[in-house]
N, C-alpha and C positions, 0 to 999 in steps of 0.2 A: 792620830790624824784620821778624820772622817772625810771620805770622798764620795761625791755624788756623780754617778754616770747618767747623763741625760741623753736618751736615745731619740733621735729625730731624723733617721735616715730613710724613712719611708717615702714613697712617691705619691701617696695619697690618691690612688686611682679611684677608690670608692667615693672620694669627695667630689670628683668631676670638675676639677679646676686645672688649668694649664700651669698654675703656680702651686707648688706643694703647700698644703694647708698650713704647715707650721710657719710659713713665711708670709701669710696673709696678715694684713694689719688690723688691729683692733685698737681704737683710740690712739692712732699714730705710732704704734709699736707692733712689730711682728708678733704673732701668737707665741712663738718660741722665746722671744725676749721676756714676755710676761712670765713664762715658766722659769726661765733662768733667774729672774729677779727674786722669785720666791725662795730659791736656794741661796742667792746672794745675801739676803737679809737674815737668813737663819743662822743663829750663832753656833748651832751644832754642826754646821758644815764648814770644813776648812778649805777644800778644793773642789773644783768642778771639772769634769772631763765631758766634753760634748762630742757626740757621734752623729754626723750627718753624711749625706751622700757626697762622694768625691767631687761631683760636678758643682756642688753648692758651697764648697769650702771658701773659695775666693770671695764670692758675693757676701757670705755671712761675715767674714772677717772685716770687710768694709763696713757692713751694717753695725756690727758689734762695737766698732770704734766710737759710735755715737752714744754708747751707754757705758755706765760705770760698773763693769763686771770684773772686779778685782780678783775674784776667786776662780775665774775661768783660766785654767792653766794649760789646757790642751784641746785642740779640735782635731778629731780623728775621722777618717773615712769609714763608713759603714760597710757591712757585708751584704750578702744576698738575702739573708733572713734577719729577723729581729735578733734571734739568739746569736748569730754571727756578729752582728753589730755590737751587742753588749759585750761579747768576748773581746772584740777589738778594743773597746773602751777599757775593759778590765786589764788588758795587756799594757795599757798606757799608764796604769796606776803605779805609783812608787811603792813597791812591795816592802821596802825597808822601813817605811813610815806608816803605811795604811793600817788602821785598826778595824774600822767599819766601812763597808762599801754599800751605798744605797743606790738602787737602780730606779730610774723614773722615766716615764714616757714624756717626751717633749711636747706632746699634744694634750697634756693635762696642765693647763695654766692656772687652775683654781685650787690647787693644793695649798694649804696654809703652812706657814713656818712652824706653827705649833704641831701640826700633824707630822711634819718632817722630823722635828726634834723628838717627839714621842716614839716614833718608829726607830730612830737611831738609838735611843736610850733602851728600848726593849731589846733590840739586837745586841747591844752591849751586855745586857743582863743575861740573856738566854741563848745567844748565838745566832738566831734568825728571827725576823719579824716581818709581818705583812700588814700593810694598811688595808682595811676592809670596810665594806658598807653593808647594811642590812638588805635583804631581798624583800621588796614590798608587794610584788605580785604573787598570786597563787601559782605554784609550779606543778605541772601535770606530767606524769609519765604516759608515753604513748606507744602503741604498737599497731602496725597495719592500719594507720589512719584513725585509730580509736584511742580514747583515754582509758588507761588501765589502772591509774592510781594517782593519788595526790601526795606530794612530798611535804613533809613538815618544814616549812620555811624558817622556823625558829632555829633550825640546825644548819641553815645555809647562810653564806656570806658571799658577796661579790669581791673578788680580789682587785684591789686598786694598786696604785704605786704612790710613794716609793715602797719597795721591798728591800730590806736591809739585812746584811749578813756580816759576821766576822770575816775578815779577809781570807783566812785559811780555809774556812768552810766553803766559800764561793769558789776559791781556787780548786779545791778538791771536786766540787760539783762539775766544773768545766772539764777537769782532767778525766773524770770517770764516767761521763755521759756523752752520748752522741749529740752533737749540736746541729740540729736540722730544723726544717720548717714546722715540725710538730711541736716544738718547744715554744710555748706562748708566754711563759714567764719564768723567772729564775727560781721561784718557790718549787715549781715542779721538778727541777733538777735536784734541789736540796732534799726534797721529799724522798727521792729515790735512794739517797744515801742513808735514810733512816732517821734523819734529824726531825725533831718536833719543831714546828714553826709557830711562834707566838703570834697572836693577832693584836692589832691596835684598831679600835673602832674609829672610823673616820666619817667625814661628811659625804652625803650623796651628791653634793655640789661638785665634788672632785671628778668630773666627767672627762672622758677621753673624746676629743673632737675627731669624729670620724666622718660625719655627714654635714651637709650644709645646715641642717636643722640643729645639729650640735653646736655649730659655729655661732648661730644666732643666740642659742641658749647661753653659751660661754660669754658672748658679748653682753648679754643682759646681766649675768652674775658679776662680771668684771665692772660693769657700770655701777653696781651697788657698792663695790669696794672703793670706788674712786669718788663717790659723792657723799 
């Protein structure tokens, strides 16, 4: 069984809205629903565990009833940090049946079902996989307000989500590492165990909606998929 943990427990303070960004509507659906539907239609995913803030669980369950989310088996309260929220979701996964666990940001509604499936398959083959995208800007090293060098961007990738792992690998990563605010993704925990993480090249459209400008861009991309 392959399980997706969708993490959407953030308050979205950088977005500057009284409503958490993941619940703002795009074309009549909350952004989070768009994300969940990408996993709902992906044949490689069997179950979905959603992690949101405790205050939003009631409202979300009312909203979710309007949509056909058959794979959504659990809605869990998040923690103080992203890593804690992912861990809470992981604890809700059925350990007796889970093979691959994929972790995805709820604020990334533009991931494709193909990207999800490819990342799941690569994790099944190698143990751990991360969806990535190329770095298109020239990256500079700096020191004391001055440029000291240029990094070869051909060797760089932006880490996207989903990031997928065999269940036992992610379990060990949580057990053997401190879970705090410095943990920005699950690959960093697995890296510390000494595991090699395979990459899956993904689309630059798979943006994380963090600012109002991101929201406008996501709306534009989603419009393309609906027309």
